[in-house]
C-alpha positions in Angstrom: 27.4 24.5 24.9 23.7 23.1 25.8 24.1 19.8 27.9 21.6 17.0 29.0 21.8 13.4 30.3 20.0 11.8 27.6 19.6 12.5 24.0 17.4 10.7 21.6 17.8 10.5 18.0 14.9 9.9 16.2 11.0 10.2 17.2 9.7 6.9 15.8 7.9 4.5 18.5 11.4 3.9 19.8 12.7 7.0 20.1 9.4 8.4 21.7 9.0 5.9 24.4 13.1 6.2 25.2 12.1 9.9 25.8 9.1 9.2 27.8 10.9 6.5 30.2 14.0 8.5 30.5 12.0 11.7 31.4 9.9 10.1 33.9 12.9 8.3 35.6 14.1 12.0 36.5 16.8 12.6 33.7 16.7 15.7 31.5 16.0 14.6 28.4 15.7 15.9 24.9 14.6 14.0 21.3 15.5 15.1 17.9 13.1 14.3 14.9 13.9 15.7 11.7 10.1 15.3 11.0 8.5 15.5 7.6 5.0 16.5 6.9 1.8 14.1 6.1 -1.4 14.5 5.1 -2.9 12.5 8.0 -1.4 14.7 10.6 -1.4 18.6 11.3 2.2 18.7 12.6 5.3 17.0 11.3 6.2 13.6 12.3 8.6 10.6 11.9 9.1 9.5 8.5 8.8 6.2 8.6 5.2 3.7 8.5 4.0 0.4 8.3 1.0 -1.5 7.7 0.1 -0.8 11.3 -1.5 -3.8 12.5 -1.1 -5.1 16.0 -1.6 -8.7 17.1 -2.6 -9.7 20.5 0.5 -10.3 22.4 2.3 -7.5 21.0 0.6 -5.4 23.4 2.0 -7.3 26.0 5.4 -7.0 24.2 5.0 -3.3 24.4 4.4 -3.4 28.1 1.1 -1.3 27.5 -2.1 -2.4 29.0 -4.7 -2.8 25.9 -7.6 -0.2 27.9 -5.2 2.4 28.0 -4.5 2.9 24.4 -6.8 5.6 23.0 -10.0 4.4 21.3 -8.9 6.8 18.2 -5.7 5.0 18.1 -7.5 1.7 17.0 -9.1 1.4 13.3 -10.6 -2.2 13.1 -10.6 -5.2 15.8 -9.6 -8.4 14.0 -10.6 -12.0 14.4 -8.0 -13.7 12.3 -5.7 -13.8 9.2 -5.8 -15.8 6.0 -2.6 -16.9 4.3 -3.2 -17.5 0.6 -0.8 -19.5 -1.6 -1.2 -19.7 -5.4 -3.3 -22.8 -5.2 -3.5 -23.2 -1.2 -4.7 -21.1 1.7 -5.0 -21.3 5.5 -6.6 -19.3 8.1 -5.6 -18.4 11.6 -8.1 -17.2 14.5 -5.7 -17.3 17.0 -1.9 -16.4 17.5 -1.4 -19.4 19.7 0.3 -17.0 22.2 -0.6 -15.8 26.0 -1.6 -12.4 25.7 -4.4 -9.9 28.0 -5.9 -8.4 24.8 -9.2 -10.5 24.2 -8.8 -10.6 20.3 -6.8 -11.7 17.6 -5.4 -8.0 17.4 -6.4 -4.8 15.3 -5.5 -2.0 12.8 -4.6 0.9 14.0 -3.6 4.7 12.7 0.3 5.3 13.1 0.3 8.7 12.7 -2.2 9.0 16.0 -0.7 6.1 17.7 2.6 8.1 17.4 1.1 11.1 18.7 -0.1 9.5 21.6 3.2 8.5 22.5 4.5 11.9 22.1 2.1 13.2 24.6 3.2 10.6 26.9 6.9 11.8 26.6 6.0 15.4 26.6 3.8 14.8 29.8 6.7 13.1 31.5 9.0 16.2 31.0 11.0 15.3 27.8 11.9 18.2 25.3 10.9 17.0 21.9 12.7 19.1 19.3 10.3 18.0 16.3 11.5 19.7 12.7 15.5 19.6 14.1 17.5 16.5 13.0 21.0 15.7 14.3 23.7 15.6 11.3 26.7 14.3 13.1 27.5 12.3 16.7 31.0 12.0 18.1 31.9 10.3 21.0 34.6 11.4 23.9 35.9 7.9 25.3 38.2 10.0 27.3 35.7 12.3 29.1 36.5 13.4 32.6 32.8 12.5 33.2 32.4 10.3 36.3 29.8 8.5 34.2 31.9 7.6 31.4 31.9 8.7 27.6 30.2 11.7 26.7 28.8 12.7 23.0 28.7 15.9 20.8 25.8 16.3 18.7 25.6 18.6 15.7 22.2 19.6 14.9 20.9 20.3 11.9 20.9 24.1 12.4 24.6 24.0 13.1 23.8 24.2 17.1 25.8 21.5 19.3 24.6 19.7 22.4 26.6 17.4 24.6 24.7 14.6 26.4 26.2 11.8 28.9 23.8 9.1 27.2 22.4 8.6 24.0 19.7 6.6 22.4 20.0 6.0 18.6 16.5 5.2 17.2 16.8 6.7 13.7 15.0 3.7 12.2 16.0 1.4 9.4 17.3 4.6 7.4 20.2 4.6 10.3 21.3 8.1 9.0 23.1 8.6 12.4 23.3 5.3 13.9 25.9 4.1 11.2 28.7 6.6 11.5 28.1 6.4 15.4 28.9 2.8 15.8 31.3 2.8 13.2 33.6 4.6 15.7 33.6 1.7 17.8 34.3 -1.1 15.2 37.3 -2.9 14.2 38.8 -2.6 10.8 37.3 -4.5 7.8 33.9 -5.1 9.9 31.9 -1.9 10.2 28.4 -1.7 10.9 27.8 0.2 7.9 28.7 -2.9 5.8 26.4 -5.0 8.0 23.4 -2.6 8.2 23.5 -0.5 5.1 20.1 0.4 4.3 20.1 -0.8 0.6 21.5 -4.1 1.5 19.7 -4.7 4.9 16.2 -3.5 4.3 13.3 -4.3 2.0 11.0 -1.8 0.6 7.4 -1.4 1.4 4.6 0.3 -0.7 0.7 0.6 0.1 -2.0 2.5 -0.8 -5.4 3.4 1.0 -8.0 2.0 -0.9 -11.9 2.3 -1.0 -13.7 -0.8 -1.4 -17.5 -1.7 -2.2 -18.9 -2.3 0.9 -19.9 -6.0 0.1 -16.4 -6.6 -0.7 -15.2 -4.9 2.4 -17.6 -7.3 4.3 -15.2 -10.3 3.0 -12.5 -9.0 5.2 -13.4 -6.4 7.4 -12.0 -8.3 10.6 -9.0 -10.4 8.8 -5.7 -9.9 7.6 -4.8 -11.2 4.1 -1.3 -12.0 2.9 -0.7 -13.7 -0.7 2.7 -15.6 -0.4 4.4 -17.1 -3.6 2.5 -14.3 -5.9 6.0 -12.6 -6.4 9.6 -13.1 -6.0 11.9 -12.2 -3.7 12.8 -13.2 -0.1 9.8 -12.3 2.4 8.4 -10.4 -0.6 4.6 -10.8 -0.6 1.4 -8.5 -0.9 -1.1 -7.9 1.7 -4.7 -6.0 2.7 -5.4 -4.5 6.1 -9.0 -3.4 6.9 -9.1 0.0 8.2 -12.2 2.2 9.2 -15.1 2.5 7.3 -14.8 0.5 3.9 -11.0 1.9 3.5 -8.2 -1.0 3.5 -4.5 -0.5 3.0 -3.2 -2.6 0.0 0.5 -2.9 -0.1 3.4 -5.1 -0.4 7.2 -5.7 0.9 10.0 -6.5 -1.7 13.8 -6.5 -1.4 15.8 -3.6 -2.5 17.3 -3.5 -6.1 16.1 -6.9 -7.0 16.1 -7.6 -10.8 13.9 -9.9 -13.1 16.9 -11.6 -14.3 17.6 -12.4 -10.4 14.3 -14.7 -10.6 15.3 -18.3 -11.7 11.5 -19.1 -12.7 9.3 -15.7 -13.4 6.4 -17.6 -15.0 5.7 -19.3 -11.6 4.6 -16.1 -10.2 1.1 -15.1 -10.5 2.0 -11.4 -10.3 4.8 -11.6 -12.9 3.6 -11.4 -16.8 5.4 -13.0 -19.7 5.7 -9.5 -21.3 7.5 -8.0 -18.3 11.3 -6.6 -19.1 11.7 -5.7 -15.7 10.2 -6.1 -12.1 6.8 -4.4 -11.6 6.8 -1.1 -9.6 4.9 -1.4 -6.2 1.8 0.2 -7.6 1.8 -2.2 -10.5 2.1 -5.3 -8.4 -0.9 -3.7 -6.4 -3.2 -3.2 -9.5 -2.2 -6.9 -10.9 -3.4 -8.2 -7.4 -6.6 -6.4 -7.2 -7.2 -7.5 -11.1 -6.5 -10.9 -10.1 -8.7 -11.1 -7.2 -11.4 -8.9 -7.9 -11.1 -8.0 -11.6 -13.7 -10.1 -12.8 -16.5 -8.3 -10.8 -14.9 -4.9 -10.5 -13.5 -2.1 -12.3 -10.1 -1.6 -10.3 -9.9 2.2 -10.6 -13.5 3.1 -10.6 -14.6 0.8 -7.8 -11.7 0.5 -5.6 -10.3 4.0 -6.0 -7.2 5.4 -4.0 -8.2 7.6 -1.2 -6.1 10.4 -1.7 -6.4 12.3 1.5 -4.8 9.4 3.3 -1.3 8.5 4.4 2.0 10.1 3.5 1.1 11.6 0.1 -2.1 11.6 -2.1 -3.3 7.8 -0.7 0.4 6.1 -0.9 3.3 5.6 1.5 6.6 4.0 0.6 9.0 3.2 3.4 11.9 0.9 4.4 11.6 -2.2 6.8 14.8 -3.8 8.5 15.0 -7.0 7.3 18.2 -8.2 8.7 19.4 -9.9 12.1 19.7 -7.3 15.4 22.8 -6.0 16.6 24.1 -5.3 20.3 24.5 -1.9 21.3 28.3 -0.1 22.2 27.1 0.3 25.8 30.6 0.9 27.0 30.4 4.0 25.0 27.3 5.0 26.8 25.1 4.2 23.6 22.1 2.0 23.2 20.4 1.6 19.6 16.8 0.8 19.7 14.1 -0.3 17.2 14.5 -0.5 13.6 17.9 1.1 13.6 19.2 -2.3 15.6 17.4 -4.3 13.2 14.8 -5.7 15.4 12.0 -5.2 13.0 11.3 -7.7 10.6 10.1 -8.0 6.7 8.7 -11.2 8.0 6.1 -10.1 9.8 5.7 -6.8 7.8 7.4 -4.2 10.8 8.1 -4.4 14.1 6.2 -1.2 16.0 6.1 -3.5 19.2 9.4 -4.6 19.5 10.7 -0.6 18.8 8.5 0.4 21.6 9.8 -2.0 23.8 13.5 -1.6 23.0 13.1 2.1 23.6 11.2 1.8 27.0 14.4 -0.2 28.0 16.8 2.1 26.6 15.4 5.2 28.3 14.9 3.7 31.4 18.4 2.2 31.9 20.4 5.8 30.6 18.3 7.6 33.1 19.4 5.5 36.1 22.8 5.1 34.7 22.2 1.3 34.1 22.9 1.5 30.6 25.6 -1.2 30.9 22.6 -3.8 31.1 20.9 -3.0 28.2 21.6 -5.8 25.5 21.0 -8.4 28.1 17.8 -6.7 29.1 16.2 -6.2 25.7 17.0 -9.9 25.1 15.2 -10.9 27.6 12.2 -8.8 26.9 11.9 -9.5 23.2 14.5 -12.4 22.4 11.9 -14.9 21.9 10.3 -12.9 19.2 13.6 -12.3 17.9 14.2 -15.4 17.6 11.2 -16.7 16.3 11.1 -14.2 13.4 14.9 -15.4 12.7 14.1 -18.7 12.6 11.0 -18.5 10.5 12.5 -16.1 7.9 15.4 -18.4 7.5 13.0 -21.3 6.8 11.1 -19.6 4.2 13.9 -17.8 2.9 14.4 -19.8 -0.7 10.5 -20.6 -1.1 9.1 -20.8 -4.2 5.3 -20.8 -5.3 4.8 -24.6 -4.8 6.7 -24.4 -1.5 4.3 -22.1 0.0 1.3 -24.3 -1.4 2.9 -27.2 0.6 3.4 -25.6 3.7 -0.5 -24.0 3.6 -1.8 -27.6 3.1 0.6 -29.0 5.8 -0.7 -26.1 8.4 -4.1 -27.3 7.6 -3.2 -30.5 8.5 -1.8 -29.7 11.9 -5.0 -27.6 12.5 -7.0 -30.7 12.0 -10.5 -30.0 13.2 -9.9 -27.6 15.9 -11.9 -24.6 16.1 -9.3 -22.4 17.2 -7.0 -23.1 14.5 -3.9 -23.7 16.7 -0.9 -24.8 14.8 0.3 -27.2 17.1 -2.8 -28.8 17.7 -2.0 -32.2 15.6 2.1 -31.9 15.8 2.5 -35.5 16.0 -0.2 -36.8 13.5 0.0 -34.6 10.6 2.2 -36.5 8.9 5.8 -35.9 7.2 5.2 -32.2 6.2 4.4 -31.0 9.9 7.5 -32.9 11.2 9.7 -31.2 8.4 8.2 -27.9 9.3 8.7 -28.2 12.7 12.1 -30.0 12.8 13.5 -27.3 10.4 11.8 -24.4 13.1 13.6 -26.1 16.2 16.8 -26.5 14.2 17.2 -22.8 13.4 15.9 -21.8 16.8 18.7 -24.2 18.6 21.3 -22.4 16.0 20.2 -19.3 17.3 19.8 -19.9 20.7 21.4 -17.9 23.5 21.3 -14.6 21.9 23.3 -16.2 18.6 20.8 -14.2 16.3 22.8 -11.2 17.2 25.0 -10.4 14.1 27.3 -7.9 16.0 27.9 -8.7 19.8 28.7 -6.1 22.5 32.3 -8.1 22.7 32.8 -6.8 18.9 33.1 -3.5 19.7 36.4 -1.9 20.3 36.9 1.3 22.9 
């Protein structure tokens, strides 16, 4: 049986960076990625994608110098974002975070970014086996290895491989992660119950659309999000500018939600009185474009789908984790990274940056026989980001259209006359609304302090 020091399951950003860091630190490393064909890459690659926007401070979270990211990865530099409610809106031109990148952020080509991470991993000496998936993982807790438990991976071709350490990075679908971690969970409290994709994920859908030049100019350096237009916790459409006059128009919504689950369907601009079920992703996008631009443009003629982009004929569907993260069973020599552990977020549309950083940490610690420190180290690196996302997601969980208008009006008051749109510029003079928002945020952050945002802790595992 083939034996390696570090095996990585999954070839997204967490898996690729884990393989690169493990190999760079001298470990014999192999990465397994099932791989799917895409119309925007020549070879097989990871299945999942996202709207592929990068904020300024996210680059620092990834632990990259922005200058080293290849030019062909970046599609459009951004100057701000616009949040649009049913009757109110707010613009932000700064994230308010210290960052080395000099602008608000950028949109990027996900497949090219993935390919760059693969090149780095290969250059470091990792063995990338794209097109070979893992079908099963079993852990030997009684291994005679002086480094503790070992793992047997059964591959999709029937072969088996033994690894001292495993990094699980199979994304929000968690095909291997769930069964692998359930080996160590107490009766009645399985990881599968807590992270089952239909329960713990959102579904996202996006289309690549070609906009008329004069219309594209209106948002060529701006991200646009519509809140309170469609029902569901953290359900919202967006427009992300790409290269040329192409933009990605997409949305995220809960899996399995039904029209009868909506208390007040008449309040949502993208629902029609004639609906007998919730619209599909493509229908939602058509309705959004008609609502915003239908008075001046024929949507299908003037803003057509660009069929040679994305995964398939100009469209993409993919899962996003929408749950709180879990710790890893490091006592079993396993680290879970990225979307598989729940660090990505439907609230801010994905989490490429936290996937990269957790992957880097897992790979480095596995290669240096220090994996027992993983849960502490990833919390120090991305804990503040996770805490922000979890806290804000809690605040807006039950928001309806009127609540979004109130929130955006309050944020506008908080900004005051500031030219840099800093949210906290008028914290104490923006009135009761600002006090309510900040109070709710501080309360939730306090409740989740010291890593309490983790829903399954290291101590919960049984070995």
